[in-house]
Every structure is written in C-alpha cells, then in structure tokens.
C-alpha positions as CSV (number, residue, x, y, z in Angstrom):
1,X,39.0,24.4,13.8
2,X,35.9,25.4,15.7
3,X,33.2,25.7,13.1
4,X,32.5,24.7,9.5
5,X,29.5,26.6,7.9
6,X,28.1,24.5,5.1
7,X,25.8,26.5,2.7
8,X,24.2,24.8,-0.3
9,X,22.9,27.2,-2.9
10,X,21.2,27.6,-6.3
11,X,21.1,31.0,-8.0
12,X,21.7,33.2,-5.0
13,X,24.2,35.7,-6.3
14,X,22.5,38.7,-4.8
15,X,22.6,37.4,-1.2
16,X,26.1,35.8,-1.0
17,X,28.2,38.8,-0.3
18,X,25.9,40.1,2.4
19,X,25.7,36.6,3.9
20,X,29.5,36.2,3.9
21,X,30.0,39.6,5.6
22,X,27.4,38.7,8.3
23,X,28.9,35.3,9.0
24,X,32.5,36.6,9.1
25,X,31.5,39.4,11.5
26,X,29.9,36.9,13.9
27,X,32.9,34.5,13.7
28,X,35.5,37.2,14.2
29,X,33.6,38.9,17.1
30,X,33.4,35.5,18.9
31,X,37.0,34.6,17.9
32,X,36.1,31.4,16.3
33,X,38.4,29.6,13.9
34,X,36.2,28.8,11.0
35,X,35.6,27.9,7.3
36,X,32.7,28.7,5.1
37,X,31.9,26.1,2.5
38,X,29.6,27.2,-0.3
39,X,28.2,24.4,-2.5
40,X,27.0,25.8,-5.8
41,X,24.4,23.2,-6.9
42,X,24.4,24.0,-10.7
43,X,23.6,27.8,-10.5
44,X,23.0,29.5,-13.9
45,X,23.6,33.0,-12.5
46,X,26.9,34.5,-11.2
47,X,26.8,32.7,-7.9
48,X,30.1,30.9,-8.6
49,X,31.9,34.1,-9.7
50,X,30.8,35.7,-6.4
51,X,32.2,32.7,-4.5
52,X,35.5,32.9,-6.4
53,X,35.8,36.5,-5.5
54,X,35.1,35.8,-1.8
55,X,37.6,33.0,-1.7
56,X,40.3,35.2,-3.2
57,X,39.6,37.8,-0.5
58,X,39.4,35.3,2.4
59,X,41.1,31.9,2.6
60,X,38.4,30.8,5.0
61,X,35.9,30.8,2.2
62,X,35.8,27.5,0.2
63,X,33.7,26.4,-2.7
64,X,32.4,23.4,-4.4
65,X,30.8,23.7,-7.8
66,X,28.5,20.9,-9.2
67,X,28.5,20.2,-12.9
68,X,24.7,20.6,-12.8
69,X,21.8,20.7,-10.3
70,X,21.9,17.5,-8.3
71,X,19.8,18.6,-5.3
72,X,20.2,19.9,-1.8
73,X,20.9,16.5,-0.3
74,X,23.9,15.9,-2.6
75,X,25.2,19.4,-1.9
76,X,25.1,18.8,1.8
77,X,26.7,15.4,1.4
78,X,29.6,17.1,-0.5
79,X,29.9,19.8,2.1
80,X,29.9,17.3,5.0
81,X,32.7,15.3,3.4
82,X,34.9,18.4,3.3
83,X,34.0,19.9,6.7
84,X,36.8,20.1,9.2
85,X,35.3,22.0,12.1
86,X,34.4,20.5,15.5
87,X,30.9,21.8,14.9
88,X,29.2,21.9,11.5
89,X,26.6,24.5,10.9
90,X,24.2,24.3,7.9
91,X,22.2,27.2,6.7
92,X,20.5,28.4,3.6
93,X,22.0,31.1,1.4
94,X,18.8,33.2,1.0
95,X,19.4,35.3,4.2
96,X,16.3,33.8,5.9
97,X,18.6,32.1,8.5
98,X,20.3,34.4,11.0
99,X,24.1,33.9,11.6
100,X,23.7,35.5,15.0
101,X,22.4,32.1,16.2
102,X,25.7,30.4,15.5
103,X,27.5,31.1,18.9
104,X,24.6,29.6,20.9
105,X,24.3,26.6,18.6
106,X,28.0,26.0,18.9
107,X,27.8,26.1,22.7
108,X,24.9,23.6,22.8
109,X,27.0,21.1,20.9
110,X,30.3,21.7,22.7
111,X,29.2,22.6,26.2
112,X,25.9,20.8,26.5
113,X,27.1,17.8,24.5
114,X,24.3,17.6,22.0
115,X,24.9,15.5,18.9
116,X,22.5,17.6,16.8
117,X,20.5,20.8,17.3
118,X,17.8,21.6,14.8
119,X,16.4,25.2,14.4
120,X,12.7,25.9,14.9
121,X,11.3,28.8,13.0
122,X,8.5,29.3,15.4
123,X,7.5,32.6,13.8
124,X,7.6,32.5,10.1
125,X,7.3,35.1,7.3
126,X,6.0,32.7,4.7
127,X,2.6,32.2,3.1
128,X,0.1,30.6,5.6
129,X,-1.7,28.6,3.0
130,X,1.1,27.5,0.7
131,X,3.8,27.0,3.3
132,X,2.9,27.3,7.0
133,X,-0.1,24.9,7.1
134,X,1.4,22.2,4.8
135,X,4.7,22.5,6.9
136,X,2.8,21.9,10.2
137,X,1.0,18.8,8.7
138,X,4.3,17.5,7.4
139,X,6.1,18.0,10.7
140,X,3.3,16.3,12.6
141,X,3.5,13.3,10.3
142,X,7.3,13.2,10.6
143,X,7.1,13.3,14.4
144,X,4.6,10.5,14.5
145,X,6.5,8.3,12.0
146,X,10.0,8.8,13.1
147,X,9.7,9.3,16.9
148,X,12.0,12.3,16.7
149,X,10.2,15.1,18.6
150,X,11.1,18.2,16.6
151,X,8.7,21.0,15.6
152,X,10.5,21.9,12.3
153,X,12.3,19.2,10.5
154,X,12.8,21.3,7.4
155,X,14.7,24.2,9.0
156,X,18.0,24.7,7.1
157,X,19.7,26.1,10.2
158,X,21.1,23.1,12.1
159,X,24.2,22.4,14.2
160,X,26.0,19.0,14.3
161,X,28.9,17.4,16.1
162,X,31.5,16.6,13.4
163,X,31.2,12.9,14.0
164,X,27.5,13.0,13.1
165,X,28.0,14.4,9.6
166,X,30.8,11.9,9.0
167,X,28.7,8.9,9.9
168,X,25.4,9.6,8.1
169,X,24.5,9.1,4.5
170,X,22.4,12.0,3.0
171,X,21.1,10.9,-0.4
172,X,18.1,11.5,-2.6
173,X,15.9,14.1,-1.0
174,X,16.7,13.0,2.6
175,X,18.0,16.4,3.8
176,X,14.6,17.0,5.4
177,X,15.2,13.9,7.6
178,X,18.8,14.3,8.7
179,X,17.7,14.2,12.4
180,X,16.0,10.9,11.7
181,X,19.1,9.6,9.9
182,X,21.2,10.6,12.9
183,X,18.9,8.9,15.3
184,X,19.0,5.7,13.3
185,X,22.8,5.9,13.3
186,X,22.8,6.0,17.1
187,X,23.1,9.7,17.8
188,X,20.2,10.1,20.1
189,X,20.9,13.4,21.9
190,X,19.0,15.6,19.5
191,X,17.7,19.0,20.6
192,X,15.9,22.0,19.2
193,X,16.4,25.7,19.4
194,X,13.9,28.5,18.5
195,X,15.7,30.6,15.8
196,X,14.8,33.8,14.0
197,X,13.2,33.6,10.6
198,X,13.6,36.5,8.2
199,X,11.7,37.4,5.1
200,X,13.4,36.6,1.9
201,X,15.3,39.6,0.7
202,X,16.4,38.6,-2.8
203,X,15.1,36.3,-5.4
204,X,12.4,33.7,-5.2
205,X,12.0,30.4,-3.3
206,X,13.3,27.3,-5.2
207,X,10.7,25.0,-3.7
208,X,7.1,24.7,-4.6
209,X,4.1,22.7,-3.2
210,X,5.6,19.5,-4.7
211,X,8.2,19.5,-2.0
212,X,5.6,18.5,0.6
213,X,4.3,15.7,-1.6
214,X,7.9,14.5,-2.1
215,X,8.5,15.0,1.6
216,X,5.7,12.7,2.6
217,X,6.9,10.0,0.0
218,X,10.4,10.4,1.4
219,X,9.0,9.9,4.9
220,X,7.6,6.6,3.9
221,X,10.9,5.7,2.4
222,X,12.9,6.6,5.5
223,X,10.5,4.7,7.7
224,X,10.9,1.6,5.6
225,X,14.7,2.0,5.4
226,X,15.0,2.5,9.2
227,X,12.8,-0.5,10.0
228,X,13.6,-2.9,7.2
229,X,16.5,-1.4,5.2
230,X,18.9,-4.2,6.3
231,X,16.3,-7.0,6.4
232,X,13.7,-6.4,3.6
233,X,12.7,-10.1,3.8
234,X,11.3,-9.4,7.3
235,X,8.7,-7.2,5.8
236,X,8.1,-8.8,2.4
237,X,8.3,-12.3,3.9
238,X,5.7,-11.5,6.6
239,X,3.4,-10.0,4.0
240,X,4.0,-13.0,1.7
241,X,3.2,-15.5,4.5
242,X,0.0,-13.6,5.3
243,X,-1.2,-13.4,1.7
244,X,-0.2,-17.0,0.9
245,X,-1.9,-18.2,4.2
246,X,-5.1,-16.5,3.2
247,X,-5.0,-18.1,-0.3
248,X,-4.1,-21.5,1.1
249,X,-7.0,-21.3,3.6
250,X,-9.5,-20.5,0.9
251,X,-8.1,-23.4,-1.2
252,X,-8.4,-25.8,1.7
253,X,-12.0,-24.7,2.2
254,X,-12.8,-25.1,-1.5
255,X,-11.2,-28.5,-1.7
256,X,-12.9,-29.9,1.4
257,X,-16.3,-28.5,0.4
258,X,-16.0,-29.9,-3.1
259,X,-14.7,-33.4,-2.1
260,X,-16.8,-34.0,1.0
261,X,-19.5,-31.5,1.8
262,X,-21.1,-30.6,-1.5
263,X,-19.6,-32.7,-4.4
264,X,-22.5,-31.9,-6.8
265,X,-22.4,-28.2,-6.3
266,X,-21.0,-25.5,-8.6
267,X,-17.7,-25.9,-10.3
268,X,-14.8,-24.5,-8.2
269,X,-14.0,-22.0,-11.0
270,X,-17.5,-20.6,-10.7
271,X,-17.0,-19.6,-7.1
272,X,-15.5,-16.2,-6.0
273,X,-13.5,-17.9,-3.3
274,X,-11.4,-19.6,-6.0
275,X,-10.3,-16.3,-7.4
276,X,-9.6,-14.9,-4.0
277,X,-7.4,-17.9,-3.3
278,X,-5.6,-17.6,-6.6
279,X,-4.9,-13.9,-6.4
280,X,-3.7,-14.0,-2.8
281,X,-1.4,-16.9,-3.3
282,X,0.1,-15.2,-6.4
283,X,0.6,-11.9,-4.5
284,X,2.1,-13.8,-1.5
285,X,4.6,-15.4,-3.9
286,X,5.4,-12.1,-5.4
287,X,6.1,-10.6,-1.9
288,X,8.5,-13.5,-1.3
289,X,10.3,-12.8,-4.6
290,X,10.5,-9.1,-3.7
291,X,12.0,-9.9,-0.4
292,X,14.6,-12.2,-1.9
293,X,15.5,-9.6,-4.6
294,X,15.9,-7.0,-1.9
295,X,18.3,-9.2,0.1
296,X,20.3,-9.9,-3.0
297,X,20.5,-6.2,-4.0
298,X,21.5,-5.2,-0.5
299,X,24.4,-7.7,-0.5
300,X,25.7,-6.8,-3.9
301,X,25.1,-3.1,-4.2
302,X,28.0,-0.7,-4.8
303,X,28.3,2.8,-3.6
304,X,28.2,5.0,-6.7
305,X,29.0,8.7,-7.0
306,X,25.8,10.7,-6.9
307,X,27.1,14.0,-8.1
308,X,29.9,15.4,-10.2
309,X,32.1,18.2,-9.0
310,X,33.2,20.7,-11.7
311,X,35.5,22.9,-9.6
312,X,36.8,23.4,-6.0
313,X,38.2,26.4,-4.2
314,X,40.6,26.3,-1.2
315,X,39.9,22.6,-0.6
C-alpha cells in the first residue's frame, strides 16, 4: 500500500464528507493505493456516524473510536499502530490542510528518501494576536531547544516513512514534537515543505491559548527526556553534588572559623552561613534521592494502555 492518511478528529461532522471526497479524488487521480484512518477522539456530535457511512461506501475508509476524549497524541498513536502504507500522512479534519499536497509529500519520502517532512503554513489565516505571534515564539523556542530547524512544529500536515511512525512513542501532548521524537530515535533526515493553509470552513477551533503554555511545558519535558530520560541520575546527581558541595564548603568555613579563627565570636546558629549550608545540603540530598527514584522507576515501569478503543471499522 502506498499511503495511509491518519486523521484525528473531535466533533468535525460537517467537514468529514467533504474531506473524504477531496482525499479520494487526489488518491485516485494519482493512482495511489491508500487507506484513510479516521480516529474519533470522543466526539459528541455525529462524527462517528459519518465515518461509519463512509466506511460502508468505501472499504479504504477505516475508523477508530475512542471511549472518550484522550487527546490528539493518543489518537495519532492509535492511527500509527494501524497504518499499513509505505508513507503515512497526517492531517487535521477541519479542512485547513490541503490534500493536494499529498503527492509531493509522498515523492519527497519515496524519491528523495526523507524520513519525515513537516508542513509549514507560511501564510496563515488565523488571528495574528491569539495564534500567529504566540506560534512564532513557540516555534523559535522549539528550534533553539531541540536543534530541529523547522519553522512550524505544530502543523498537522506531515509525511512520514512508515518505519518512523512504528518506532516512536507519541504520548501525553507530544504530538507537537514528533519531529523531535523522530530525531531522538535516530531519524535525522527531516525536511520541511511550504503548504497551503485554508481558513476554517466549519465549526470552531478546539485549541485555546492554553495550548501554547502547555506546549512550552512539554518542550521542557521533551528536552529533559531526550537528554536525561535514560539516565536521570546524571542530571539530579550533578545538581546534588553541586548543592551538597556548596553546603559542605560553608560548613567547613564555619567550623574552621569557630574552632581556630574566632572561637569567641557569635554562635554558629546565629550566622546566616549556617542556614545556607543546612539548606543546600538538604537540597543536595533531595536531588540525589530524586535521581535514585528516577533510576528505579525507569527500570521497573510497565507500558500501560493510554486510551480505550470503543469501536473499529475495517481494521
């Protein structure tokens, strides 16, 4: 199979039929063998009914229905697990991503041998204040932190070699950082393509300003995981040594001063250096404990199911 199109969605009943027709037209005109996998992330409208109708009409349409809303990352994870195409295309269900981009994305993976191609919505039809400016700041921070030189990390339109999606773990809210996850897994040929962005035709956006706050927090998380995820003691141990060393140095100074230099001076407990030494040594010990606990958790953790599937179609 040439292409798997993975589409996570939440309450997008109005756009699904039009999106399906558009994708099918592109696939058939280019003679691709394909599948379209819709992942209904707990919709409360008739999105699932629409997917069922499409799947009865076309066996290339497949569906996964979550028991409740688990988030976009979990939806992508479920879709990636089922995808069979040589190239996996992800796109949003709101018609803001253009299916006409698919053939060129496919060629960049197959012919030019990219591991991953990320879309870049260079010209956007979103609010400048609430989306464009925060997005630029977010992408700048992501580039600086991750070392992946992309202009638009959060674009839903991406293309992957199949082996990429089968070897990365998308969890939490990490769908924004799939290129970083791919890089950390060893897939280093990552490219970018300017894609068309279209104004939303139906419904309202499911994301508010909080996604940028969460995005920055996730950026810190992924930086930590990529650097110290398999060796937390390297970070916490180093911090522990530093803090404990500062405390020990102050303790040595206080001891030498009280015993030899100024025996008749103030009590040690009346000097601020005593409390600096005490606090830093306690914090240093706590960092060590955190590092040990991290190592123990890492070695004993079990992979638990992060979402519950209520129903599947054609899978």
